[in-house]
Every structure is written in C-alpha cells, then in structure tokens.
C-alpha positions as CSV (number, residue, x, y, z in Angstrom):
1,V,-121.1,122.4,22.3
2,L,-117.7,122.1,20.7
3,F,-115.2,124.8,21.5
4,S,-111.9,125.0,19.6
5,T,-108.8,126.9,20.8
6,H,-105.0,126.7,20.9
7,I,-105.0,128.6,24.2
8,M,-105.0,125.9,26.8
9,E,-105.6,128.4,29.7
10,I,-108.9,129.4,28.1
11,A,-109.9,125.7,27.5
12,E,-109.1,124.9,31.1
13,R,-111.4,127.7,32.4
14,L,-114.3,127.1,30.1
15,C,-114.4,123.3,29.4
16,D,-115.5,120.3,31.4
17,R,-113.8,117.8,29.1
18,I,-110.9,118.3,26.7
19,A,-109.7,116.5,23.6
20,V,-106.2,117.0,22.3
21,I,-106.2,116.7,18.5
22,D,-103.0,116.2,16.5
23,R,-103.0,115.9,12.7
24,G,-106.8,115.3,12.7
25,R,-106.8,112.5,15.3
26,I,-107.8,112.6,19.0
27,I,-104.7,111.6,20.9
28,A,-106.0,112.3,24.4
29,E,-109.4,113.0,26.0
30,G,-110.6,113.6,29.5
31,S,-111.4,116.1,32.2
32,V,-108.9,118.9,33.0
33,E,-107.8,117.0,36.2
34,E,-107.3,113.7,34.3
35,L,-105.2,115.3,31.6
36,K,-103.2,117.4,34.1
37,A,-102.4,114.3,36.2
38,S,-99.3,113.7,34.0
39,A,-98.2,117.4,33.7
40,E,-98.1,120.7,35.4
41,S,-100.5,122.4,32.9
42,L,-102.7,121.7,29.9
43,E,-100.1,123.5,27.8
44,D,-97.5,121.0,28.9
45,V,-99.9,118.1,28.2
46,F,-100.5,119.3,24.7
47,L,-96.8,119.9,24.0
48,K,-95.7,116.5,25.3
49,L,-98.4,114.6,23.5
50,T,-97.7,116.3,20.2
51,G,-93.9,115.9,20.5
52,Q,-93.3,119.7,20.7
53,Y,-92.4,120.0,24.3
54,E,-88.6,120.7,24.3
55,G,-88.5,123.4,21.6
56,I,-91.7,125.2,22.5
57,R,-91.3,125.0,26.2
58,E,-87.9,126.8,26.0
59,I,-89.6,129.6,24.0
60,V,-92.5,129.9,26.3
61,D,-90.3,130.0,29.4
62,A,-88.1,132.7,27.8
63,I,-91.1,135.0,27.2
64,S,-92.9,134.3,30.4
C-alpha cells in the first residue's frame, strides 16, 4: 500500500517504511528509526534532505 502525505508525524505513526521524494526522485528510504538516526524528527530529515531546513525550520519553530 502506498500512502502519500506531507505531514511527517502522520507518516511516522502509520508507516513501516518511508521514502522521501524530491522532484520526482527518491532521495532517502528506510524505516522511521533509520531515517531519524540523523535527525530529531522526520520533519527535520525531510527538510535537510530537500535543502529547505534553514528557512522552514525557523517558521515551524515560530508557530510551534
């Protein structure tokens, strides 16, 4: 079953394996634990891998 979402918290709760896709290409794939080994959350993993971490992280932190 393929489940697509931009909400990493939902993906983390529902999925056994996750693939991060950027511009139509899989740039990372693995279990939640494997992907989170390099970051605090799946959201951070996604933002770092897609080069959006600095700008988006500031916005997310401001509204959290």
